C-alpha positions as CSV (number, residue, x, y, z in Angstrom):
1,M,-122.8,75.5,67.2
2,T,-119.7,73.8,64.9
3,T,-117.0,73.1,67.1
4,R,-113.2,74.2,65.8
5,L,-111.1,71.1,66.5
6,K,-107.2,71.5,67.2
7,Y,-105.0,69.1,65.6
8,Q,-101.2,68.6,64.8
9,Y,-99.4,67.1,62.0
10,Q,-96.5,66.1,60.9
11,L,-95.3,65.8,57.4
12,I,-92.8,62.7,56.3
13,R,-90.2,63.7,54.5
14,Y,-87.4,61.6,52.2
15,E,-84.0,63.4,52.3
16,H,-81.5,62.2,49.8
17,D,-78.7,63.9,50.9
18,Q,-78.1,65.3,54.3
19,V,-75.3,67.9,53.1
20,T,-77.3,69.9,50.8
21,G,-80.7,69.1,52.8
22,E,-82.9,68.2,49.8
23,F,-85.9,66.6,50.3
24,V,-89.3,66.0,49.1
25,N,-92.7,65.3,51.0
26,V,-93.9,61.7,50.6
27,G,-96.7,61.3,53.6
28,L,-98.7,63.0,56.2
29,V,-99.9,61.9,59.8
30,L,-102.3,64.0,61.9
31,C,-103.5,63.7,65.0
32,S,-106.3,65.3,67.4
33,A,-106.1,63.8,71.0
34,G,-109.3,65.7,71.9
35,S,-111.5,64.1,68.9
36,K,-109.7,60.7,69.2
37,Y,-108.0,61.0,65.6
38,L,-105.5,59.9,64.1
39,R,-105.1,59.0,60.7
40,C,-101.5,58.7,58.4
41,K,-101.3,58.6,54.5
42,V,-98.0,58.4,52.1
43,V,-97.4,58.5,48.6
44,S,-97.7,55.8,46.2
45,K,-95.6,56.7,43.0
46,Y,-92.0,57.1,44.1
47,S,-90.7,58.1,40.4
48,R,-91.1,61.8,42.0
49,I,-87.9,61.0,44.1
50,S,-85.8,60.2,41.2
51,N,-87.4,63.1,38.8
52,F,-86.5,65.7,42.3
53,F,-83.2,64.0,42.6
54,N,-82.3,62.5,39.1
55,Q,-81.4,59.0,40.7
56,A,-83.0,56.2,41.3
57,A,-84.0,55.4,45.0
58,D,-84.4,51.7,46.5
59,Y,-88.4,51.8,45.6
60,S,-88.6,48.6,47.0
61,S,-87.3,49.2,50.5
62,L,-88.9,53.0,50.7
63,H,-92.3,51.4,49.4
64,K,-92.1,48.7,52.3
65,T,-91.1,51.5,55.2
66,L,-93.8,53.9,54.3
67,R,-96.5,51.0,53.9
68,F,-95.5,50.1,57.0
69,I,-95.5,53.1,58.6
70,E,-99.2,54.4,57.3
71,T,-100.4,50.7,58.6
72,T,-99.1,51.2,61.7
73,L,-100.4,54.7,62.6
74,N,-103.8,54.2,61.3
75,K,-104.2,50.6,63.0
76,K,-102.9,52.7,66.0
77,G,-105.7,55.1,65.4
78,A,-108.4,52.5,65.4
79,E,-107.2,51.1,68.7
80,L,-106.1,53.7,71.0
81,N,-109.5,55.2,72.3
82,E,-108.7,54.3,75.7
83,L,-105.3,56.3,75.7
84,F,-107.3,59.6,74.0
85,I,-109.8,59.4,76.6
86,S,-107.7,59.0,79.9
87,N,-104.4,61.3,78.5
88,Q,-106.2,63.9,76.4
89,G,-104.1,66.8,77.6
90,S,-100.9,65.0,77.6
91,V,-101.4,63.1,74.4
92,S,-99.3,64.8,71.2
93,I,-98.2,63.2,67.8
94,N,-95.0,62.6,68.9
95,T,-96.0,59.9,70.9
96,F,-96.7,57.8,68.0
97,T,-94.3,58.8,65.4
98,T,-91.3,59.1,67.8
99,Q,-91.9,55.3,68.4
100,I,-92.6,54.3,64.9
101,L,-89.7,56.2,63.3
102,P,-86.9,57.4,65.9
103,K,-84.7,60.3,64.8
104,D,-81.6,58.8,64.1
105,D,-80.2,60.6,60.8
106,N,-82.1,58.3,58.5
107,S,-83.2,59.5,54.7
108,L,-86.6,59.2,56.1
109,Y,-88.2,61.1,58.8
110,F,-91.0,63.1,60.6
111,A,-90.8,67.0,60.2
112,E,-91.2,69.2,62.9
113,V,-94.5,69.1,64.6
114,N,-97.1,72.0,63.3
115,S,-100.7,72.6,64.6
116,G,-103.8,73.9,63.2
117,V,-107.5,74.3,63.8
118,D,-110.5,73.0,61.3
119,Y,-114.5,72.3,61.7
120,N,-113.4,69.2,60.0
121,L,-110.3,66.6,60.6
122,D,-110.9,64.7,57.3
123,G,-111.0,68.0,55.2
124,A,-108.1,69.4,57.0
125,F,-106.2,66.0,56.3
126,D,-107.1,66.4,52.5
127,D,-106.0,70.0,52.0
128,I,-102.8,69.5,54.1
129,F,-101.9,66.2,52.1
130,S,-103.1,68.1,48.5
131,R,-100.9,71.2,49.3
132,L,-98.0,70.0,51.2
133,V,-97.5,66.6,49.7
134,D,-99.5,66.1,46.1
135,H,-98.8,69.2,45.4
136,Y,-94.8,69.8,46.2
137,N,-93.9,66.3,44.4
138,I,-96.2,67.0,41.4
139,E,-95.8,70.6,40.5
140,N,-92.6,71.9,42.1
141,T,-90.3,68.7,41.5
142,Q,-90.7,69.7,37.7
143,K,-89.5,73.3,38.4
144,I,-86.9,72.7,41.1
145,I,-83.5,71.7,39.8
146,S,-81.7,69.4,42.2
147,D,-77.5,69.7,42.9
148,N,-77.4,66.6,40.9
149,I,-79.6,68.1,38.1
150,V,-77.3,71.4,38.0
151,W,-73.8,69.1,37.6
152,S,-75.2,67.1,34.8
153,K,-77.5,70.1,32.8
154,Y,-74.9,72.8,33.0
155,Y,-71.5,71.5,34.0
156,K,-70.9,67.7,32.8
157,T,-71.1,68.4,29.5
158,Y,-68.0,70.9,29.3
159,F,-66.3,68.6,31.8
160,D,-66.8,65.6,29.5
161,K,-65.8,67.9,26.3
162,Y,-62.4,68.8,27.8
163,G,-61.6,65.3,29.1
164,V,-62.1,67.0,32.8
165,S,-64.6,64.3,34.1
166,A,-62.2,61.5,33.8
167,K,-59.7,63.2,36.2
168,L,-62.0,63.9,39.1
169,K,-62.5,61.6,41.7
170,P,-63.9,61.6,45.4
171,H,-61.7,63.4,48.1
172,K,-62.6,63.0,51.7
173,V,-61.9,66.3,53.9
174,K,-61.4,65.5,57.5
175,T,-61.7,68.7,60.3
176,S,-61.3,68.7,64.0
177,T,-64.9,67.6,64.4
178,D,-65.7,66.0,61.4
179,E,-65.5,64.9,57.7
180,F,-67.0,65.5,54.2
181,T,-66.8,63.9,50.9
182,F,-66.6,66.0,47.6
183,D,-67.3,63.4,44.6
184,K,-65.6,65.6,42.2
185,S,-62.0,66.8,43.0
186,W,-58.3,66.6,41.6
187,K,-55.2,67.3,43.3
188,N,-52.2,69.6,42.2
189,G,-50.4,70.7,45.3
190,S,-53.8,71.9,46.4
191,W,-57.0,69.7,46.1
192,H,-59.7,71.3,43.7
193,C,-63.3,70.4,44.9
194,F,-66.1,71.0,42.5
195,Q,-69.6,71.1,44.3
196,A,-73.0,71.7,42.4
197,L,-75.2,74.1,44.3
198,S,-79.0,74.8,42.9
199,L,-80.3,78.0,43.8
200,S,-83.5,77.5,42.0
201,L,-85.4,76.9,44.8
202,K,-89.0,79.1,44.3
203,K,-88.5,81.2,47.3
204,V,-85.1,83.5,48.4
205,D,-86.0,82.5,52.2
206,S,-85.4,78.6,51.1
207,I,-82.3,79.8,48.9
208,K,-80.7,81.6,52.1
209,N,-81.5,78.9,54.3
210,K,-79.6,76.3,52.2
211,L,-76.7,78.8,51.8
212,Y,-76.7,79.0,55.7
213,K,-76.6,75.4,56.1
214,W,-73.5,75.7,53.6
215,S,-72.2,78.1,55.6
216,G,-72.1,75.8,59.0
217,I,-70.5,73.0,56.5
218,L,-67.7,75.7,55.9
219,D,-67.1,76.7,59.5
220,N,-65.9,73.2,60.2
221,L,-63.7,73.2,57.0
222,E,-62.2,76.4,57.9
223,N,-60.1,74.3,60.3
224,T,-58.5,71.7,57.9
225,T,-54.6,71.3,57.7
226,E,-55.1,71.1,53.5
227,H,-55.1,73.6,51.0
228,L,-58.5,73.5,49.6
229,H,-60.1,75.4,46.4
230,L,-63.9,74.8,46.8
231,Y,-66.0,75.3,43.7
232,F,-69.5,76.1,44.0
233,L,-71.2,75.1,40.7
234,T,-74.1,77.3,40.6
235,S,-77.8,77.8,38.7
236,D,-79.7,80.7,38.8
237,I,-78.0,82.8,41.4
238,E,-78.5,85.8,38.8
239,K,-82.1,85.5,38.7
240,H,-82.0,87.1,42.3
241,K,-80.1,91.0,42.3
242,D,-79.0,90.6,45.8
243,L,-77.8,86.8,46.0
244,K,-74.4,87.3,44.7
245,T,-74.0,89.3,47.9
246,F,-75.4,87.1,50.3
247,F,-73.5,84.2,48.7
248,E,-70.2,86.6,49.3
249,N,-71.3,87.7,53.0
250,N,-72.2,84.0,53.9
251,I,-70.1,81.9,51.5
252,T,-67.0,83.1,50.4
253,R,-66.2,84.7,53.9
254,H,-65.1,81.8,55.1
255,Q,-61.8,81.7,52.7
256,T,-58.8,81.6,54.8
257,G,-55.2,80.7,54.2
258,N,-56.1,76.9,53.6
259,L,-59.8,77.5,51.9
260,Q,-60.4,79.1,49.0
261,I,-64.0,79.7,47.6
262,T,-64.8,80.3,43.9
263,L,-68.3,80.9,42.7
264,V,-69.4,79.9,39.4
265,T,-72.1,80.3,37.2
266,E,-73.7,78.3,34.3
267,K,-72.4,80.9,31.3
268,E,-69.0,80.3,32.9
269,A,-69.2,76.7,32.9
270,E,-67.1,76.0,29.7
271,K,-64.2,78.6,30.4
272,L,-64.1,77.0,33.8
273,A,-63.6,73.4,32.2
274,Q,-60.9,74.5,29.6
275,T,-59.1,76.2,32.7
276,V,-59.3,73.0,34.7
277,Q,-58.1,71.2,31.3
278,R,-55.1,73.2,30.8
279,E,-54.1,73.3,34.7
280,I,-54.4,69.3,34.9
281,V,-52.2,68.9,31.4
282,E,-49.5,71.5,33.0
283,H,-49.8,69.5,36.1
284,E,-49.1,65.7,34.4
285,G,-46.5,67.9,31.9
């Protein structure tokens, strides 16, 4: 009778922007202590990252780090039979991954530990890599639009057309516990900050998780002593009927005397650019 084999696995992720939490899966490591099995594989085409984030990454550094992780873990898998034999009950995948890449807010990190069972570990590995790494990067990056692409595709053209882009500059907002930088801002008494927000994720739950993360950021911004008007430049929000209500319940509820929040759809992009241009002209005049 064929025995079902227990295993643990972790995805290796590249997170371009820790504020938005957008990431791509760039590798996989799978471990089965009972079977003395440890295997790692990383992607070979890093252009997928630039396709997703609309920005070039430091491919040389990323390539070296990922290859180091892959080589080191596969080497450990070949050398650590004695550890597996003597510590089968206590050896976890974290035994290896935390040593090679500690959790320290890097863009590259190991995701949470997952577990499974299969009759063939190589088959399980190949299936997970195909579904969660190759499939995610090849197909979904063409369908998921990042925050940067939302800005360049739906809003930047109009902000350029009306001369607004040239007037915008980064602004750092400090709170009692943290600080946040908005790249596109201008001031006329209050700071007006424009934040692109892609909502083109495939699952509504993923969209809601992203909004929950922003809700946490806004909890902090409520404590700022500055007067802020934060515009969320969104995409695809109208594709989900209940999403506007969810946005209002979890994002706009953070409005205070110092914090004003406005939801903008791509259909309102040109009107917003015209309004901002008029306000800038009046302020400078």
